[in-house]
C-alpha positions in Angstrom: 114.9 105.6 118.2 117.3 103.8 116.0 115.8 100.7 114.3 117.8 98.2 112.3 114.9 96.5 110.5 111.8 97.8 108.8 109.7 95.5 110.9 111.0 97.2 114.1 109.9 100.5 112.8 106.3 99.4 112.2 106.0 97.2 115.3 107.3 99.9 117.6 105.0 102.5 116.2 102.0 100.3 116.3 102.5 99.5 119.9 102.6 103.2 120.7 100.0 104.6 118.3 97.9 101.5 117.3 94.4 103.0 116.9 95.7 106.4 115.7 95.6 107.4 112.0 98.7 106.2 110.0 97.5 106.9 106.4 94.9 109.3 105.0 93.9 109.3 101.4 91.1 110.6 99.1 88.2 108.3 98.1 86.4 111.2 96.3 87.0 114.8 95.5 86.5 116.0 99.1 86.2 112.8 101.1 89.1 111.3 103.1 89.5 107.7 104.3 92.0 106.8 107.0 93.8 103.6 108.2 95.3 103.2 111.6 98.7 101.9 112.5 97.1 98.7 113.7 95.3 98.3 110.4 98.5 98.9 108.5 100.4 96.3 110.6 97.5 93.7 110.3 97.1 94.2 106.6 100.8 94.0 105.9 101.0 90.8 107.9 98.1 89.4 105.9 100.0 90.2 102.7 103.0 88.3 104.2 100.6 85.4 104.6 99.5 85.8 100.9 103.2 85.4 99.9 103.4 82.3 102.0 100.3 80.8 100.5 101.6 81.5 97.0 105.0 79.9 97.9 106.8 83.2 97.3 108.4 83.8 100.7 112.0 85.0 100.2 111.4 85.8 96.6 111.6 89.1 94.7 108.2 91.0 94.5 107.9 93.9 92.1 105.4 96.7 92.8 104.3 99.5 90.5 101.7 102.2 91.0 101.0 105.6 92.4 101.4 106.1 96.1 98.5 104.3 97.8 97.6 102.4 100.9 97.8 99.1 98.9 101.4 100.1 97.8 102.4 100.6 101.5 100.8 97.3 102.5 102.7 95.5 99.8 106.0 97.1 100.8 105.7 96.3 104.5 104.2 92.9 104.0 107.0 91.9 101.6 110.1 93.1 103.4 108.8 92.1 106.8 108.2 88.5 105.6 111.9 88.1 104.6 111.1 88.7 100.9 112.6 91.4 98.7 110.5 94.3 97.3 111.4 95.9 93.9 109.7 99.4 93.6 109.2 100.4 90.0 108.8 103.8 88.3 105.1 104.2 87.5 105.9 106.5 84.6 108.3 104.2 82.7 107.3 102.7 79.3 105.8 99.2 79.6 108.7 97.5 77.8 111.2 99.2 80.2 109.2 98.1 83.2 109.2 94.5 82.0 113.0 94.7 81.5 113.4 95.7 85.2 111.0 92.9 86.3 113.1 90.4 84.4 116.4 91.7 85.5 115.4 91.8 89.2 114.3 88.1 89.0 110.8 89.0 90.3 108.3 86.2 90.5 105.3 88.3 91.6 104.1 91.7 90.2 101.7 93.8 92.3 100.3 96.5 90.1 97.9 99.5 90.1 95.4 99.4 87.3 96.9 102.7 86.0 99.6 100.3 84.7 97.4 97.6 83.4 99.4 97.9 80.1 102.4 96.4 82.0 100.3 93.6 83.3 99.0 92.8 79.8 102.5 92.0 78.5 104.5 91.1 81.6 104.0 87.3 81.6 105.1 87.1 78.0 108.1 89.3 78.5 109.2 87.9 81.9 109.3 84.1 81.9 110.1 83.8 85.6 107.0 85.9 86.6 104.5 83.5 88.1 101.8 85.7 89.7 100.2 89.1 89.1 98.1 90.8 91.7 95.9 93.8 90.9 95.4 96.4 93.6 91.9 97.3 92.4 90.5 94.2 90.8 87.5 92.8 92.8 87.8 89.1 91.9 90.5 86.6 90.9 90.6 85.6 87.2 93.0 83.7 84.9 95.1 86.8 84.3 95.5 88.3 87.8 94.5 87.9 91.5 92.6 90.4 93.5 94.8 92.2 96.2 91.9 92.7 98.7 90.4 89.2 98.1 93.8 87.6 98.8 94.2 89.7 102.0 90.7 88.6 103.2 91.5 85.0 102.5 94.8 85.1 104.4 93.9 87.1 107.5 96.1 86.5 110.5 99.4 87.5 112.2 102.8 86.8 110.7 105.6 86.7 113.1 109.0 86.9 111.6 112.1 88.9 112.6 114.3 89.7 109.6 118.1 89.9 110.1 119.3 93.5 109.8 121.8 92.5 107.1 119.2 90.6 105.1 118.4 92.0 101.6 115.0 93.7 101.6 114.8 96.1 98.7 116.2 96.5 95.2 115.9 100.1 93.9 116.7 100.9 90.3 118.7 104.0 89.4 117.1 106.4 86.9 119.5 105.4 84.2 120.5 109.0 83.3 124.1 108.1 82.5 123.4 104.6 81.1 121.4 101.4 81.8 119.6 101.6 85.1 121.2 99.5 87.8 119.6 97.6 90.7 120.9 98.8 94.1 120.6 96.1 96.7 119.6 97.4 100.1 119.4 95.5 103.4 117.0 96.2 106.3 119.9 97.9 108.1 120.5 100.2 105.1 117.0 101.5 104.8 115.9 101.3 108.5 118.9 103.0 110.0 119.1 105.5 107.2 115.5 106.6 108.1 115.7 106.4 111.9 119.2 107.7 112.7 118.4 111.2 111.3 117.2 113.7 113.9 114.9 116.0 112.0 113.4 117.8 115.1 110.0 116.8 113.9 107.3 116.2 116.6 105.7 112.8 116.7 102.2 112.6 115.1 103.1 115.3 112.7 100.7 115.4 109.7 102.8 114.8 106.5 101.6 115.1 102.9 103.7 112.9 100.5 104.0 114.3 97.0 107.1 112.7 95.7 107.2 109.4 93.7 107.1 106.5 96.2 109.6 104.4 94.2 112.3 107.1 94.9 114.6 106.5 97.9 114.0 110.0 99.3 110.2 109.5 99.5 110.4 106.0 100.8 113.0 106.7 103.4 111.8 110.1 104.7 108.1 110.3 104.0 107.2 106.7 104.6 109.8 105.1 106.9 110.8 108.2 108.8 107.2 109.2 109.0 106.2 105.8 110.3 108.9 105.8 112.9 107.5 109.1 114.3 104.0 107.9 114.3 103.2 110.5 111.7 99.9 110.8 109.8 100.9 110.2 106.2 98.5 111.9 103.8 98.7 110.8 100.2 98.6 113.4 97.5 96.8 111.9 94.5 98.2 114.2 91.8 100.8 116.9 91.3 98.1 118.8 89.6 96.1 119.0 92.8 98.8 119.7 95.4 97.3 123.1 96.3 93.8 121.7 96.7 95.1 118.7 98.7 97.0 121.0 101.0 93.7 122.7 101.8 92.0 119.3 102.3 94.6 117.5 104.4 96.0 120.5 106.2 99.6 119.0 106.4 102.2 120.4 108.8 105.1 119.2 106.7 105.7 118.4 103.0 109.0 117.1 101.7 109.9 118.3 98.2 112.8 118.5 95.8 114.2 122.0 95.0 112.5 122.2 91.6 109.0 121.7 93.1 109.7 124.4 95.7 111.0 126.8 93.0 107.9 126.2 90.9 105.6 126.9 93.9 107.5 130.1 94.7 107.2 131.3 91.2 103.4 130.8 91.2 103.2 132.6 94.6 105.2 135.5 93.1 102.8 135.7 90.2 99.7 135.6 92.4 100.9 137.7 95.3 100.6 141.4 95.9 103.8 141.2 97.9 107.2 141.9 96.4 109.1 138.9 95.0 111.8 139.3 97.6 109.4 138.9 100.5 107.8 135.8 98.9 111.2 134.2 98.4 112.2 134.9 102.0 109.1 133.1 103.2 109.5 130.1 100.9 113.2 129.6 101.0 114.0 131.1 104.4 116.3 133.7 103.0 
């Protein structure tokens, strides 16, 4: 079904699959926790309330971290409140991240503790940055606020229908051929891009996401397309553990870039007793 806003995607799916699993992720080596579509919608609306309480509705909100449930809540809660999300590359040097925060006019930074080095210098480097929110921090302090504590303090629904042509996301290019540029995307841009594509994937398909979530491909196809299909989105916690996580999550589909597939095919060739030609035909469909 074609949707013209990100909110339509989440609301429609929650109505259809509310209590069913939306996201699965590891909390220990072999233990999985899951969140339903109703929990995802409710938590994202609580985050919208957080932005309202901070006086940041309609502002630009930067987010940096590995793919996580908190990242997804931040994304949906930001764009569905009429605010603008700025996904940042978790692997960039801290100084470069601060440059993007400043250039995007972000007033809030939501960060994973894996990038606490960014949080340590961001306020000094980005004068317009007012608030920092840690995804893992348990309590509020003078430096940063606790993501989950804020959510608990701002529980409740948030009813807002964004205009399809309203700005919702600023995604920075990789900067391969020069200084990275911020690409301004509306709800219509991202929502219709995800939902207009007919991929012949059954609803409730189990997906494992392995690509960086700040990339348009992962965000559009794994997250938004997956959500529109009521898919179960399993979070791979490390590229070093893809094989182990495939065994754990048992996904039915994984979206990859060619280099990743070629690497996996090479490893299969090295480990397999089958001729390389047969392995390649199974991996690449040739």
